N, C-alpha and C positions, 0 to 999 in steps of 0.2 A: 830199207824201204819202210815207209810209214804204213800204218794200218789203213784199211779201206775206208772210203768216204762215208759209208753208212753208219760208222761209229758215232754215237751221240757226241756232239762237239763239247757240251758242257763237262762231261766226264773226262774227256780227253784233255781239255784245258786244265781241269782240276789236277790231273796227274802232272801235266807240264809245269804248272805253277809250284806244285810240291817239289818237283825235281829241281826247279830253279833255286828254291830255297836251300836244298841239300847240296847242290853243286856249288852254290855261293859259300856255304859254310865249310864244306869238306874238300872242295875241288873235285875234278873229274875222277882222278885216280883214287881218292879216298872215299868217294861216295859209292854206295851199292844200291842195287835195285830194291833190296830189302829195306834199306834206310828210307828210300823214296816212298815205298809202299806204306811204311809206318807213318810217315809224315802226312800222306794223303788219306790215311785211315782206311786203307783197302788191303786186300790180299796181294801178295807178291805175284801170284798168277794172273791177277787182273791187269797188272802193268803189261804183261806179255800178250794180253789180248789186244792191246793197242799199239805196242811197239815190239819190234823183233829183238832188240838188244838195247843195252845201256847206251851204246854208240848212237843208235837211231833216236833214242829219247834225248840225248844230249844235243843232237843236231836239231831236233824239234824245239828244244829250249832256245837254241840260237835263233831259229826263225821267229819264234814267239817274241824273243827279246828285241829283235830288229823291228818288228811290227809295233811293239809297245813303245819303243824309244824313238823310232824313226819317223813318226807321223809328221811332226813339224819340220824336222830336218830335211825331209824329202819333198817339201812343198814345191809345187811346180813353179818354174820361172815365171810363167804367165800370170801367176797369182800375186806376184810381188809388183807393187806399183813404183812409180818414180823413175829417176835416172838409173843407169846401170850401176853407178856407184852406190846409190841408195839401196838398190836391190841386193848388191853384194853385202852391204852392211846388215840388211834385214835377214838375209840367209844366215850370216854368221851369228846374229843375235838369236835366231830360231834354233840353231844347232847348240850353241854354247849355253843358251838360257835353260836348257834341260838339266843342267848339272844337279840342282837341288833335288830333282825328281829321281835321278838315276844313280846318285853317288852311293847310296846304300847297297845297290846291286852291282856296282862297278867291278867287284871281284869277278863277276861272271865274264866281263869283257876280258879280263886278264886270263881267265880259263879258256876263252875262245881263241885268244891269240896263242896261248900255249898249245892248244889242240892243233893249230896249223903247223906246229913243229913235231907233233907226235907221229911216230912211224905208223900207228894204227889207223889214224883218221886224217892224216895230213892232206891228202889230195882233195877230200871233200870240203874241208874248211878253206884250203888255199883257193879253190875255185869260187867258193862263196864270197870270200873276202875280195878276191880280184874283181868280181862282178860289182860288189858293193862300192869299192873305191872307184871303179870305173864310172859308176853312175854319178857319184858326187863330183868327180873331176869333170864329167860331161856337163853338169849343171853350171859349174864355175866357168868352164870354157865358153859356154853359151852366153853367159852374162858379160864376160869380157869381150867376146866377139861382137855382141850387141853394142857395147860401149864404143868399140872401134867404128862400127858401121854408123853410129850416130855422131861420130866426131868428138866424143867425150875423151876417149883414150887414144894413146899413140898407136900408129899403125904397125910399128916394128916390134910388137910384143910377141913372145912365145907363149901361146895360150896353154899348151900342154905343161910347160915348166911351171908357170904361175899357178895353174890349177893344182898340180901335184904338190907344190910347196904349201899352198893354203890348206889343202886337205890334211897334209902332214902336220901342219901347225895346230889345227883343231884337235887332232889326235893327241899330240904332245902336251897341249894345255890341259886336256882332261886328265892325262897321266900325272902331270905335276899337281893338279888339284887333289887327286886321289892320295898322293904322298904327303901333301901339305894342306892341312885343313883350312888355314887362313887364306890360301891362294884363291883369287877370284878369276876363273877362266873366262867368263863372259866379258868383264871389263878389259882384261888383258887382250883378248881377241879383238875387241873393237878398237882399242888404242893402236894395236899393231896394224889392223886392216886400214885404218885411216892414213897411216904412214905409207902403206903399200899403194893405196889409191892415189896419193899425191904423186907417187912415182909413175903410175899408169897414165895420169892425166896429161893431156897435150899442153 
């Protein structure tokens, strides 16, 4: 459980940002609250005034990271103009175009994925990831459904399958870019999605 809402947000965010740096450098298992306190230039006890445990702080970093990186990616469907195909491309560009901003901290994403397999904090992260992926699949499903309603896309499409495949593709392209510095996830995603859209079109 996170600390109460009366805690000054700037100090709390300062601790979370310090924790993000340490978790990215050392991983969840290798990081200690003492390391985080040193990085934040505060006493170890101060961390526990805001968070009950390292687990709670790690989950707070996860929530902070999603807010920091997900602003453009979670843009509402209604904010995207043009045809359903154009809006799908715009959504993909918004998600994948973040790579240059997030690549230095992508180690955190790997740590969050690993946490979903950890016996200590598995359920908490699995629930959060399930909600996150469900949200993005819902956005894609809405766009495809709109394309069907407008007569742009074929009516025999499986919205759930296409949405899940696209969300999985975006994830996998980020992962490949993390392993291979010269890999361009944004261009690859656009090229791939243009092919997919041809298959969706009536």
